[in-house]
VEXKOL-251541 format. One record per atom (N, C-alpha, C, O): residue in one letter; x, z, y. Coordinates in steps of 0.2 Angstrom, whole numbers, plus 5000, padded with zeros to 4 digits. Example, Ala and Ser with C-alpha at 12.3 -4.5 7.8 and 13.67 -1.06 7.14 Angstrom:
<atoms>
A506650394972
A506250394978
A506650394984
A507150424983
S506450354989
S506850364995
S506450395000
S506750405006
</atoms>
This chain:
<atoms>
M530951045292
M531051055299
M531351135300
M531851145303
K530951175297
K531151245298
K531751255294
K532151295297
N531951235289
N532551245285
N533151215289
N533651245289
K533051155293
K533551135297
K533751175303
K534351185304
L533251205305
L533351255311
L533751315309
L534251335312
W533551345303
W533951395301
W534651385299
W535151425300
A534751325296
A535451295295
A535851295301
A536451305301
G535551265307
G535951255313
G536151325316
G536651335318
V535651375316
V535851435318
V536351475314
V536851505317
T536351465307
T536851495303
T537551465305
T538051495305
A537551395306
A538151365307
A538451385314
A539051395314
L538051395319
L538251415325
L538551485325
L539051505328
I538251535321
I538451605320
I539151605317
I539651635319
A539251555311
A539851555308
A540451525312
A540951555312
A540251485317
A540751455321
A540951505326
A541551515327
L540551545329
L540751595333
L541151655330
L541651675333
V541051675324
V541451715320
V542151695319
V542551725320
I542151625317
I542851595316
I543251595322
I543851605322
M542851575328
M543251575334
M543551645337
M544051645339
C543151695336
C543351765338
C543951785333
C544351815336
A543851765327
A544451785322
A545051755324
A545551785325
L544951685326
L545551645328
L545851665334
L546451665335
F545451685339
F545651715346
F546051775345
F546551795348
G545751825340
G546151885339
G546851875336
G547251905338
I546851825332
I547551805329
I547951775334
I548551795334
I547751735338
I548151695343
I548351745348
I548951735350
N547851785351
N548051835356
N547951905354
N547451935355
P548551935351
P548552005349
P548452055355
P548352115353
E548552035361
E548552085367
E547852095369
E547752145373
V547352065366
V546652085367
V546552155366
V546152195369
R546852185360
R546752255358
R547152295363
R546852355365
A547652275367
A547952315371
A547552325378
A547652375381
E547152275379
E546752285385
E546052315384
E545652325388
S545952345378
S545352375376
S545352445379
S545852465382
S544752485379
S544652545382
S545152595378
S545252595372
L545452645383
L545852695380
L545452755378
L545752805375
N544852755379
N544452815377
N544652885380
N544752925376
V544852885387
V545152945390
V544653005389
V544052995390
R544853065388
R544353125388
R544753185388
R545353185387
W544453245390
W544653305390
W544553345383
W544053335380
E545053375381
E545053415375
E545253485377
E545853495376
G544853525380
G545053595383
G545353575389
G545053545394
K546053595390
K546453585396
K546953525395
K547453515399
T546853495389
T547353435388
T546953375388
T546453365386
A547353325392
A547153255392
A547253215386
A547853225384
V546853175383
V546953145377
V546653075378
V546153065381
W546953025375
W546752955375
W546952915368
W547452945365
D546652855367
D546852825361
D547452785362
D547652765368
P547852775357
P548452735357
P548352665358
P547852635356
V548852625361
V548752555362
V549352525359
V549952535360
E549252475354
E549752445350
E550252405355
E550052365359
G550852415354
G551352385357
G551552415364
G551952395368
A551152465366
A551252495373
A551952535373
A552152575368
D552352535378
D552952565379
D552852645381
D553252685380
G552252655385
G552152715387
G551452715391
G551152665391
Y551352775394
Y550652785398
Y550852815404
Y551152865404
E550552795410
E550552825416
E549952865417
E549452845417
I550052935419
I549452975419
I549553005426
I550053025429
S548953025429
S548853055436
S548353105435
S547753095432
L548453165438
L547953215439
L547653225446
L548053225451
Y547053225447
Y546753225453
Y546353295454
Y545953315450
W546453325460
W546053375462
W545453355467
W545553315471
R544853375465
R544253355469
R544153275469
R543953245474
T544453245464
T544353175462
T544753125467
T544753065466
W545153155472
W545453115477
W546153135478
W546553095480
N546353195478
N546953215480
N547453225474
N547253255469
T547953185474
T548353175468
T548853245467
T549153265472
V548753275462
V549153335460
V549753325456
V550253355458
F549753275452
F550253265447
F550253195445
F549753165444
R550853165444
R550953095441
R551553095437
R552053115439
E551453065431
E552053055426
E551953005422
E551352975420
T552452975419
T552452925413
T552652965407
T553252995406
V552252955402
V552452985395
V552352935390
V552052885391
T552552955384
T552552915378
T552052935373
T551752895369
E551852995373
E551353025369
E550653005371
E550552975377
C550153015367
C549452995369
C549053065371
C548453065370
S549353115374
S549053175376
S549553205381
S550153195381
F549253255385
F549653295390
F549253355392
F548653355393
D549653415391
D549353475392
D549453495400
D549953505402
F548853495403
F548853505411
F548753585412
F548553595418
T548853625408
T548653695409
T548953725415
T548553765419
E549553715416
E549953755422
E549753715428
E549853745434
Y549353665428
Y549153635434
Y548453645436
Y548253625441
L548053675432
L547353685433
L547253755435
L547553805432
H546953765441
H546853835443
H546053855444
H545653805445
A545953915444
A545253945444
A544953925450
A545153925456
G544253895449
G543853885455
G543953815457
G543653795462
Y544353765454
Y544353695456
Y544153655451
Y544153675445
N543953585452
N543853535447
N544353485447
N544653465453
Y544453455442
Y544953405441
Y544753345437
Y544253355432
T545053285438
T544953225434
T545653195433
T546153215436
F545753155427
F546353125426
F546253055425
F545753035423
A546753015426
A546752935424
A547352915420
A547952945421
V547252865416
V547852845412
V547852765412
V547252735412
R548452735412
R548452665410
R549052645406
R549552685406
W549052595402
W549552585397
W550152545401
W549952505406
I550752545398
I551352505401
I551652475395
I551752505390
K551752405396
K552152365391
K552552315395
K552352275398
G553252325394
G553652285398
G553552285405
G553652345408
G553452225408
G553352235415
G552652225417
G552452225423
E552252235412
E551452235413
E551152305412
E551452345409
H550552315415
H550252375414
H549452365415
H549252315418
G549052405412
G548352395412
G548052435418
G548452455423
E547452435418
E547052465424
E546952535422
E546852555416
F546952585427
F546852655426
F546152665424
F545652635426
E546052705419
E545452725416
E545352805417
E545752845416
N544752825421
N544652885423
N544252925418
N543852905414
S544452995418
S544053035413
S543553065417
S543453055423
G543153105414
G542653145417
G542953205421
G543553215420
S542553245425
S542753295429
S542753365424
S542353375420
I543253405425
I543253465422
I543253525427
I543653525432
E542853575426
E542753625431
E543153685428
E542953715423
I543653715432
I543953775429
I543553835432
I543553845438
P543353875428
P542953935430
P543353985434
P543953995433
G543054025438
G543354085442
G543354065449
G543154015451
E543754105453
E543854105460
E544554085461
E544954115458
P544754045466
P545454035468
P545754105470
P545454155472
L546454105469
L546854165470
L546754185478
L546854135482
P546454245480
P546354255487
P546954265491
P547454295489
I546954245497
I547454255502
I547154295508
I546654275511
S547554345510
S547354385516
S547554355522
S548154345523
V547054335526
V547254295532
V546954335538
V546454365538
R547354345543
R547154385549
R547454355556
R547954315556
Y547154365561
Y547354345568
Y547654405571
Y547454465569
E548154395576
E548354445580
E548054425587
E548454385591
P547454445589
P547154415595
P547654425601
P547654385606
E548054475602
E548454485607
E548954435608
E549254425614
S549154395603
S549654345603
S549454275601
S549854235602
N548854275599
N548554205596
N548954185590
N548954125588
Y549254235586
Y549654215580
Y549154225574
Y548754265574
V549254175569
V548954185563
V549454215558
V549954185557
F549254265554
F549654285549
F549354285542
F548754295542
W549654275537
W549354285530
W549954315525
W550554305526
D549654345520
D550154375515
D550454315511
D550054265509
S551054325509
S551454275505
S551154275498
S550854325495
V551154215495
V550854205488
V551454185483
V551754135485
D551554225478
D552054205473
D551954135471
D551454115469
G552554095471
G552554035468
G552353975473
G552353915471
A552153995479
A551953945484
A552553915487
A553053935488
E552453845487
E552953805490
E552853785497
E553353775501
Y552253785499
Y552053775506
Y551353795507
Y550953805502
Y551153795514
Y550453815515
Y550153765520
Y550553735524
D549553755519
D549153715524
D548653765528
D548453805525
L548653745535
L548253795539
L547753755543
L547853705546
W547053775542
W546553745546
W546353795552
W546153845550
V546353775558
V546153815563
V545453785565
V545353725567
C544953825565
C544253805566
C543953845572
C544253895574
D543353825574
D543053865579
D542653915576
D542653925570
G542253955580
G541854005577
G541353985572
G541154035568
D541153925572
D540653905567
D540953875561
D540653845557
G541653875561
G541953845555
G542153765555
G542353735551
V542053735561
V542153665562
V542953655564
V543153685568
Q543253615560
Q543953605560
Q544153575567
Q543853535570
I544653615570
I544953585576
I545653555575
I545753505578
Q546053585570
Q546653555569
Q546953575562
Q546753635560
L547253535559
L547553545552
L548353545553
L548653495556
I548653605551
I549353605551
I549553605544
I549453645540
H549953545542
H550153535535
H550853555534
H551353545538
E550953585528
E551553605525
E551953645529
E552553635531
I551653705530
I552053765534
I552453795529
I552253805523
S553153805531
S553653835526
S553353905523
S553053945526
A553453905516
A553253965513
A553754025515
A553554085513
E554254015518
E554754065520
E554454105526
E554654165528
L553954075530
L553754105536
L552954095536
L552754055540
P552654145533
P551854135533
P551554155539
P551154205539
E551654115545
E551254135551
E551254075555
E551654025554
Y550854075560
Y550854015565
Y550554035571
Y550154075572
N550854005577
N550654025584
N550153975586
N550253915587
A549553995586
A548953955588
A548853945596
A548353925598
S549353965600
S549253965607
S549153895610
S548753885614
E549553845607
E549453785609
E548753755608
E548453725612
I548453775602
I547753755601
I547253785606
I546853755608
V547353855607
V546953885612
V547053855619
V546553855623
F547653845621
F547853815627
F547453745628
F547153735634
D547453705623
D547153635624
D546353645623
D546053605626
T546153685619
T545453695617
T545053745622
T544453725623
G545453795624
G545053845628
G545053905625
G545053915619
N544953965629
N544854025626
N544154035622
N543653995624
G544154065617
G543554075613
G543654105606
G544154135605
N543154095602
N543154115595
N543454065590
N543254005590
Y543854095586
Y544254045581
Y544254075574
Y544154135573
T544254035569
T544354055562
T544954015559
T545053955561
A545254045555
A545854015551
A545754015544
A545554065541
L545853955541
L545853945533
L546553925531
L546953885534
V546753965526
V547453945523
V547453935516
V547053965512
A547853885514
A547853865506
A548553865504
A549053835508
A548753885498
A549453885496
A549453835490
A549053825487
Y550053795490
Y550153745485
Y550853755482
Y551253785484
K550853725475
K551453725471
K551353675466
K550853645465
N551953655463
N551953615457
N551753545459
N551353505456
G551953525465
G551753455467
G551253455473
G550953505474
A551253395476
A550853385482
A550153395481
A549853365476
G549753435485
G549053435484
G548853485479
G548253495478
N549253525475
N549053565470
N548953635473
N549353685472
E548353645476
E548153705479
E547953755473
E547653735468
F548153815474
F547953865469
F547753935472
F547553975469
A547753935479
A547554005482
A547353985489
A547553935492
R546854025492
R546554015498
R546254075501
R546054115497
G546254075508
G545954135511
G545654115518
G545854055521
E545254155521
E544954145527
E544954205531
E544854255529
S545054195538
S545154255542
S544454265545
S543954225544
E544354325548
E543754345551
E543754305558
E544354285560
V543254295561
V543154265568
V543454305573
V543354365573
A543954285577
A544254325582
A544254285589
A544354225589
A544254325594
A544254295601
A544954285603
A545354335604
L545154225604
L545854205606
L545854185613
L545354145615
S546354205617
S546354185624
S547054185627
S547554215624
I547154145632
I547754145636
I547554155643
I547254115646
T547854205646
T547654225653
T548254245657
T548854245654
S548254245663
S548854265667
S549154325666
S549754345667
D548754375663
D549054435661
D549554435655
D549954475654
D549554375652
D550054365647
D550754335649
D551254335646
Y550754315656
Y551354285658
Y551854335660
Y551654395662
P552454325659
P553054365661
P553154375669
P552954325673
T553454425671
T553554435678
T554254465679
T554554495674
L554554445685
L555254465686
L555154545688
L554754565692
Q555654585686
Q555654655688
Q556054665695
Q556054725697
T556254615698
T556554625705
T556254565709
T556154515707
S556154585716
S555854535720
S556454495724
S556254445727
E557054525724
E557554485727
E558254515723
E558254565721
L558754465724
L559354485721
L559954465726
L559954405728
N560354515728
N560854505732
N561554505729
N561754555726
L561854445729
L562554445726
L563054435732
L562954415737
E563654465731
E564154465736
E564854455733
E565054485727
I565254415736
I565854395733
I566354425738
I566354415744
A566754475736
A567254505740
A567854455742
A567954405738
P568254475747
P568854435748
P569254425742
P569454475739
G569454365741
G569954355735
G569554335729
G569854315724
E568954355728
E568554345722
E568254275722
E568254235727
T568054245716
T567854175716
T567054175714
T566754125716
S566854225710
S566154225708
S565854295706
S566354335706
T565254295706
T564954365704
T564354355700
T564054295700
F564154405696
F563554405692
F563054465693
F563354515694
D562454455691
D561954515691
D561454495687
D561354435684
S561054545685
S560454535680
S559754535683
S559654575688
V559354495681
V558654495683
V558254515677
V558254485672
G557854565678
G557454595672
G556754555672
G556454535677
V556554535666
V555954495665
V555554545660
V555754555655
Q554954555663
Q554454595659
Q553954545656
Q553554515660
L553854545649
L553454495646
L552754535646
L552654595645
G552254485646
G551554515645
G551354535638
G551854555634
G550754525636
G550554545629
G550654505624
G550454515618
K551054445625
K551154405619
K551754415615
K552154445617
Y551654405608
Y552154415603
Y552654365604
Y552554305602
V553254385606
V553854335607
V554254335601
V554554385599
H554354275598
H554754265593
H555454225595
H555954245592
N555454185600
N556054155602
N555954145610
N555554095612
A556254185614
A556154185621
A556354115624
A556154095629
R556854085621
R557054015623
R556553965623
R556553925627
S556053975619
S555453925618
S554953945623
S554553905624
Y554954005626
Y554354025630
Y554554025637
Y554154015641
M555154035639
M555354045646
M555954005648
M556353995644
K555953995654
K556553965657
K556653975665
K556153995668
F557253975667
F557353985674
F557553925678
F557853875675
E557353915684
E557553855688
E557753885695
E557353935697
I558253865698
I558453885705
I558353825710
I558553765709
E557953835715
E557853785720
E558053815727
E558053875728
G558053765731
G558253785738
G558853745741
G559153715737
E558953755747
E559553715750
E560153735747
E560653685747
D560253795746
D560953815743
D560953835736
D561353865733
A560453795732
A560353805725
A561053795721
A561153825716
A561453745723
A562053735720
A562553795720
A563053795716
C562453845724
C562953895724
C562753955719
C563153995718
F562153945715
F561953995710
F561953955703
F561853895703
T561953995698
T561953975691
T561454025688
T561454085689
A561053995683
A560554035679
A560554005672
A560153955671
P560954025667
P560953995660
P560253995657
P559754035660
Q560153965652
Q559453965648
Q559354035646
Q559754075645
F558654055646
F558554115645
F558854145638
F558854105633
G558954205638
G559454235633
G559054265627
G558654235623
P559154335625
P559054365619
P558254355617
P557854355622
Y558154365611
Y557454365609
Y557254425604
Y557754455602
N556654445604
N556454505600
N555954485596
N555454455598
Y555954515589
Y555454495584
Y554954555583
Y554454545580
A555054605587
A554654665585
A554154685591
A553554705590
E554454695597
E554054725602
E553554675606
E553754615607
L552954705607
L552454655610
L552554655617
L552454605621
H552854705620
H553054705627
H553754715628
H554054765630
A554054655627
A554854655627
A555054655634
A554754615638
V555654685636
V555954675642
V556654635641
V557054655636
Y556754585645
Y557354545644
Y557754545651
Y557454555656
H558354535650
H558754525656
H559154465656
H559554445651
E559154425661
E559454355662
E560054365667
E559854395673
T560654345666
T561154355670
T561154295675
T561154235673
V561154305681
V561254255687
V561854265690
V562054315692
G562254205691
G562954205693
G562954165699
G562454125701
T563554155702
T563754115708
T564254065706
T564654075702
A564254005709
A564753955708
A565353975711
A565354025715
E565953945708
E566553975711
E566853935717
E566553875718
N567253965721
N567653935726
N567153905731
N567153845733
I566653955734
I566253935739
I566453965745
I566754015746
A566353925751
A566653935757
A566354005760
A565754015758
P566654045764
P566354105767
P565754085770
P565654035774
G565254135770
G564554125773
G564054155769
G564154195764
E563454145771
E562854175768
E562354115765
E562254065769
Y562154125759
Y561854065756
Y561154095753
Y561154155751
H560654055753
H559954075751
H559654025746
H559753965747
A559354045741
A558954005736
A558354045733
A558254105734
T558054015729
T557454045725
T557554035718
T557553975715
L557454085714
L557454085707
L556754085704
L556354125706
K556554035700
K555854025698
K555854035690
K556254015687
L555354075688
L555254085681
L554654045678
L554154055681
F554754005673
F554253965670
F554153995663
F554554025660
Y553453985661
Y553254015655
Y552853965651
Y552353935654
D552953955645
D552553905641
D552253955635
D552553965630
P551553965636
P551254015631
P551253985624
P551154015619
T551353915623
T551253885617
T551953875613
T551953855608
A552453895617
A553153885614
A553353815612
A553753805608
T552953765615
T553153695613
T553553655619
T553753605617
G553553685625
G553953655630
G553553595633
G553753565637
K552853595632
K552453545635
K551953575640
K551653545644
H551953645641
H551453675646
H551853725650
H551653785650
W552353705653
W552753755658
W552253775664
W552053725667
I552253835665
I551853865670
I552353905675
I552653955672
E552353895681
E552753945685
E552354005686
E551854015688
T552754065685
T552454125684
T552654175690
T552254215692
D553354175692
D553554215697
D554154185700
D554554145697
T554354215706
T554954195710
T555354255712
T555054305712
C555954245713
C556454295716
C556954265721
C557254215720
A556954295727
A557354275732
A558154285730
A558254345728
L558554245731
L559254245730
L559654245736
L559554205740
T560154295737
T560554295743
T561254295741
T561454345737
L561754255743
L562454265742
L562854265748
L562754225753
V563254315748
V563654325754
V564454325752
V564654355747
V564754275755
V565454265753
V565854285759
V565854255764
K566354335758
K566754355763
K567354315764
K567654295759
P567554305770
P568254275771
P568854315769
P568754375769
E569354285768
E569954325766
E570154365772
E570054345778
G570354425771
G570554475776
G570054505780
G570154545785
S569454495778
S568854535781
S568954605780
S569054625774
A568754645785
A568854715784
A568254755782
A567654725783
T568354805778
T567754845775
T567854915778
T568354945777
E567354945781
E567355005784
E567355065779
E566855065774
L567855105779
L567855165774
L567455225777
L567455235783
L567055255772
L566655305774
L566955375772
L567055385766
D567155415776
D567455485774
D566955535773
D567055585770
L566355525776
L565755575775
L565155545774
L564955495777
A564755575769
A564055545768
A563555605768
A563755655764
K563055605771
K562655665772
K561855645771
K561655585772
C561555695768
C560755685767
C560455745769
C560755805768
S559855745771
S559455805772
S558955815766
S558755775763
I558955885764
I558555895758
I558355975759
I558656015762
A557655985757
A557456055758
A557656095752
A557456075746
I557956155753
I558156195747
I557456225744
I556956235748
P557456235737
P556856255734
P556556315737
P556956365738
V555856325738
V555556385740
V554956385736
V554556335734
V554856445733
V554256455729
V553656435732
V553456455738
G553256395728
G552556365731
G552656305734
G552156275736
A553256285736
A553356215740
A553456165735
A553656175729
K553256105737
K553356045733
K554056015733
K554456025738
A554355985728
A554955955727
A554955895732
A554555855732
E555555885736
E555555835741
E556155785739
E556655805735
K556155725742
K556655675741
K557255685746
K557055715751
A557855675744
A558355675749
A558355615754
A558055555752
V558555625760
V558455565765
V559155555768
V559555605770
S559355495768
S560055475771
S560055485778
S559555465782
L560655515781
L560655525788
L560955465791
L560955455797
E561255415787
E561455355790
E561255295786
E561655265782
P560655275786
P560355225781
P560655155782
P560655115777
D560955145788
D561255085789
D561955075785
D562155015785
K562255135783
K562855135780
K562855145773
K563255115769
Y562355185771
Y562255205764
Y561555225762
Y561255255766
S561355215756
S560655235754
S560755295749
S561255315747
V560255335749
V560255395745
V559655395740
V559055375742
G559755415734
G559255425729
G559255495726
G559855515725
S558755525724
S558755595722
S558155605717
S557655575717
I558355655712
I557855675707
I557955755706
I558555775707
W557455785705
W557455865703
W557355865696
W556955835693
L557655915693
L557655935686
L557556005685
L557856045689
D557256025680
D557156095677
D557756105672
D557856065668
T558156155673
T558756165669
T558556185662
T558956175657
A557956205661
A557656215654
A557456155651
A557356155644
A557356095654
A557156035651
A557455975656
A557055955660
T558055955655
T558355905659
T558255835657
T558555785660
D557855825652
D557655755649
D557255715654
D557355655655
E556755755657
E556355715662
E556355745669
E556355805670
P556355705674
P556355725681
P555655765682
P555155745679
L555655805687
L555055845689
L554555795692
L554855745696
P553955795691
P553455745694
P553455755702
P553655805704
E553255705705
E553255705712
E552855765715
E552955785721
D552255785712
D551855835715
D552055905712
D551655955713
Y552655915709
Y552855975706
Y552956025712
Y553156015717
V552756095710
V552856145715
V553356195712
V553256215706
F553856215715
F554356265713
F554056325711
F553656355714
E554356355705
E554056415703
E554656465703
E555256455704
A554356535704
A554856585705
A555256595699
A555056595693
G555956615700
G556356635695
G556656585690
G556956595686
K556556515692
K556756465688
K557356435692
K557456435698
K557756395688
K558356365690
K558256285690
K557956265685
Y558456255695
Y558356185696
Y558956145697
Y559456175700
I559056085696
I559556045697
I559355985701
I558855955700
L559755975707
L559655915711
L560155865710
L560755875711
R559955805708
R560455755707
R560355705713
R559855675714
I560955685717
I560855645722
I561355585721
I561955605719
S561155525722
S561655465721
S561755435728
S561255425732
Y562355425730
Y562455385736
Y562755315735
Y563155315730
Q562455265738
Q562755205737
Q562855165744
Q562455165748
A563455145744
A563655115751
A563355045752
A563255005747
N563155025758
N562854965759
N563454915760
N563954925760
A563154845760
A563654795761
A564154805767
A563854815772
G564754795766
G565254805772
G565554875772
G565954885777
Y565354915768
Y565554985768
Y565755005761
Y565554985756
E566255055761
E566455085755
E566655165756
E566755185762
F566555205751
F566655275751
F567455275750
F567755245746
A567755315754
A568455325754
A568555375747
A568155405745
A569155365745
A569355405738
A569255475739
A569055515734
D569355505745
D569255575746
D568655595750
D568655645754
A568155545750
A567555555754
A567155625752
A567155645746
Q566855655757
Q566455715756
Q565755695756
Q565555665760
F565355725752
F564655715751
F564255785752
F564455835749
L563855775757
L563455835759
L562655825758
L562455775759
A562355885755
A561655885755
A561455945760
A561556005758
G561255925766
G561155985771
G561856005773
G562255975775
D561956075772
D562556105773
D562956115767
D563456145767
L562756095761
L563056115754
L563456055753
L563255995753
T564056065750
T564556015748
T564556005741
T564456045737
A564555935739
A564555915732
A565155935729
A565755925732
T565155955723
T565755965719
T565855925713
T566355925710
E565355895711
E565455845705
E565255775707
E564755765710
F565655735704
F565655655706
F565655615700
F565955635695
F565255565700
F565155515694
F565155445697
F564655425700
L565755415697
L565855355701
L565655295696
L565655305690
R565355245699
R565155185696
R565755155693
R566355165695
P565655115687
P566255075684
P566555035689
P566355015694
E567255015687
E567554965691
E567254895691
E566854885686
G567354865696
G567054795696
G566454795700
G566154745701
A566354855704
A565754855708
A565854825715
A565454845720
S566354795716
S566554765722
S566654825727
S566954875726
N566454815733
N566454865739
N565954915738
N565954965743
V565454915734
V564954955733
V565055005728
V565054995722
V565155075730
V565355125725
V564855175726
V564655205731
G564555205720
G564055255720
G564355315718
G564755325713
A564155375721
A564355445719
A563755485717
A563255485721
L563755515712
L563155555710
L563355625711
L563855655709
W562955665715
W563055735717
W562455775714
W561955755714
R562655835712
R562155885709
R562355955710
R562955965711
F561855995711
F562056065711
F561456105708
F560856085708
T561556165706
T561056215703
T560856265708
T561256295711
V560256275709
V559956325713
V559456375710
V559156355705
D559456435712
D558956485710
D558356485715
D558456495720
A557756465712
A557156475716
A557056555717
A557156595713
P556856575723
P556856645725
P556356675720
P555856645718
A556456745718
A556056775713
A555356795717
A555256785723
T554956835713
T554256855716
T554456905722
T554956935722
A553956925725
A553956975731
A554057045729
A553657085732
E554457065724
E554557135722
E555057165726
E555457125729
P555057235727
P555557265731
P556257245728
P556357245722
V556757235733
V557357225730
V557857285732
V557857305737
A558157305727
A558557365727
A559257345731
A559557295730
T559357385737
T559957375741
T560557425740
T561057405740
D560357485739
D560857545738
D560957555731
D560757615729
E561257515727
E561357535720
E561957585720
E562457585723
P561857635715
P562357685714
P563057655712
P563057605708
A563557685715
A564257655713
A564357665706
A564157715703
T564657625702
T564857635695
T565557645694
T565957615698
T565757685690
T566457705688
T566557695681
T566057695677
D567157705679
D567257705672
D567257775668
D567257785662
E567057825673
E567057895670
E566357905667
E565857875669
P566257955662
P565657965659
P565157995665
P565458035669
V564557985665
V564058015669
V563858085667
V563758095662
T563958135672
T563758205671
T563158215674
T562958185680
T562758265672
T562158295675
T562158365675
T562558395672
D561758395680
D561758475680
D561158505676
D560758535679
E561158495670
E560658515666
E560758595664
E561358615664
P560258635664
P560358705662
P560658715656
P560458685651
V561058775655
V561358795649
V560758815644
V560258845646
A560858795638
A560258805633
A560158885632
A559658905631
T560758925633
T560658995632
T560259035637
T559959085636
D560159005643
D559759035648
D559059025647
D558659055651
A558858985642
A558058975641
A557759035639
A558059075635
P557159055641
P556859115638
P556759115631
P556559055628
Q556859175627
Q556759175620
Q555959185619
Q555659225621
A555759145614
A555059145612
A554959195606
A555459195602
T554459235606
T554359275601
T553659255598
T553259235601
P553559275591
P552959255588
P552359285591
P552359345593
G551859245592
G551259265595
G551259275603
G550659285605
S551759265606
S551759275613
S552159225617
S552459235622
E552159155614
E552459105617
E552159085624
E551559065623
P552459075629
P552059045635
P551958975634
P552258945630
D551458945638
D551258875638
D551858835640
D551958785636
D552258855645
D552758805647
D553358805642
D553658755641
V553458865638
V553958865633
V553758815627
V554158775625
N553158825625
N552858785620
N552958715622
N553158665617
S552758695628
S552858625630
S553558605630
S553658545627
N554058645632
N554758625631
N554958615624
N555258565623
N554758655620
N554958655613
N554658585610
N555058555606
D554058575611
D553758515608
D554058455611
D554258405607
N554258455617
N554558395620
N555258385617
N555558325617
N555558435615
N556258425612
N556358435605
N556858445602
A555758415601
A555758425594
A556258385591
A556458395585
N556358325594
N556758275590
N557558275592
N557958235589
N557758325596
N558458325598
N558858375594
N559458375594
G558458415590
G558858465586
G559358515589
G559758545586
S559258525596
S559758565599
S559358625602
S559758665607
N558758645601
N558358705604
N558458765600
N558258765594
D558658815603
D558758885599
D558058915597
D558058935591
N557558905601
N556958935599
N556658895593
N556258925589
K556758835593
K556558795587
K556858825581
K556458825576
T557458845581
T557758875575
T557458935573
T557358945567
D557358985578
D557059055576
D556359045573
D556159075568
R555959005576
R555258995573
R555358965566
R554858985562
G555758925565
G555858905558
G556058955553
G555858955548
G556459005555
G556659065551
G556059105550
G556059125544
N555659125554
N555059165553
N554559135548
N554359165544
K554459075549
K554059035544
K554359045537
K553959045532
L554959035536
L555259045530
L555159115526
L555059115521
G555259165530
G555159235528
G554459245526
G554359275521
L553959225530
L553259225528
L553159195522
L552759215518
G553459135520
G553259105514
G553559135508
G553259135503
I554159165509
I554459205503
I553959265501
I553859285496
L553759305507
L553359365506
L552659345502
L552459375497
I552359285504
I551759265501
I551859245494
I551459265489
G552459215492
G552559195485
G552659255481
G552459255475
V553059315483
V553159375479
V552459405478
V552359425472
L552059405483
L551359445482
L550959405476
L550659435472
I550959335476
I550659295471
I550859315464
I550559325460
M551559315464
M551859335457
M551659405455
M551559405449
L551659455459
L551459515457
L550759525455
L550559555450
G550359485458
G549559485456
G549559455449
G549159485445
I549859395448
I549859365441
I550059415436
I549759425430
A550659455437
A550859495432
A550359555431
A550359575425
G550059585436
G549559635435
G548959615431
G548759655427
I548759555433
I548159535429
I548359525421
I547959535417
G548959505420
G549159495413
G549259555409
G549059565404
A549459615413
A549559675410
A548859705408
A548759735403
A548459705413
A547759725411
A547459695405
A547159725401
A547459635405
A547159595399
A547559615393
A547159625388
F548159635393
F548559655387
F548259725384
F548159725378
F548159765389
F547959835387
F547259835384
F547059865379
I546759795387
I546059785385
I546059765378
I545659785374
L546459715377
L546459685370
L546759725365
L546459735359
K547259765367
K547559815362
K547059865360
K547059895355
K546659895365
K546159945364
K545659925360
K545459965355
R545359865360
R544859835356
R545159835349
R544759835344
G545759815348
G546059805342
G546159865338
G546359875332
</atoms>
């Protein structure tokens, strides 16, 4: 019984072996579906070959889910060195390809590349809500995560151009609200998702307030069409707040409203500035052509979108528009004389402004300047100083309906202007003249000479005493007044007493010298005789 049992088991095993062998011979593709034995060897992906395979499809994954690289190769290995970056972990997967069929992907284990990712310097400009970061060599694009102060993601901005490493976060701030924000930036290259550098900004308080909105630099704009003209233009100044403007067209726009709005035109906002935080812009406002004579009114409105998206337009300021169209043949009054009152400088007085004597016909503007520094006008509280020269510049501008005649006279008090600076042609009937004069502020209260001696071309003569009449000085008996005169005239070389005293001193010196020589000679002779006697 036992022998029969063993014989049955042996036969069953033999049958199974024969069936497996026959199945392998009949279906050679069983080998092709076996494991590829994928593995890392350093930074190179390696797998076993599959008989009959045309090639292998490989994929590299960052963080096991983000595809970094995908390719079809014929070899059984691939060097991923240039795709692996410090501080990240990677896996890869391979499947065989044969004809129109392919196997299942087989995944490798994870490989951790030591080190830290290449750092990126990320910073905010809180005044503008812009995020900036340093460019990274080799970057094809950047991803930006804007997070709250606790690092919780608010929005992901994907594939920012590598040519412009910055982003305007104003829309995020506008939608989310003023508060603390953090920015994370990652650089990518060599295919989608292949991150190789990253950086994080410090927490910064970002906000959008009314102080950031632009304002018009004029409260009203008066346009006038002279007889025979068809249209006119003028400029409206726009002062931008503290926001960094890259393209004013994206931030601002004008609209004209009112009953007579069709009579005015305002093109889309113009120039933009990449550098100034507080930029000033000028928008040209014009009038439509062939408008009937009369007076027209409208309102110019300025809108601002702090996000530069065109989705958050906010009205920030308005400007009154007035258009006067004159009929053909309408008369303009010519002004032959224009006067203003002005106080001439007085030491200790403050500089005053000029005042028009006929403000209904012309306006007056004035500034005072110091001739030693004409770059800046004198401050309003300036007090005139003695002995200085000042310049007063006065500008006259005719009101609507008036013009200055070509030979008009301009007066400041009773003084007549002698220098004129006319505005450029095309100013219609409004012509400005700039007048200036130089005055001397009175000097200090010192006596002023009135009877100055007459001057002639003849040499000036005086009645000085003749030198020979002076008393002669003798040694040892010089009077005090004579000595005083001689000392006072020591440098002019023309005093006779000075010459005599010099001669006496010379004779005395010669006498002393002779006596000294005779003494030396006597001593020598005595010594000679004494020595001779001893010898």
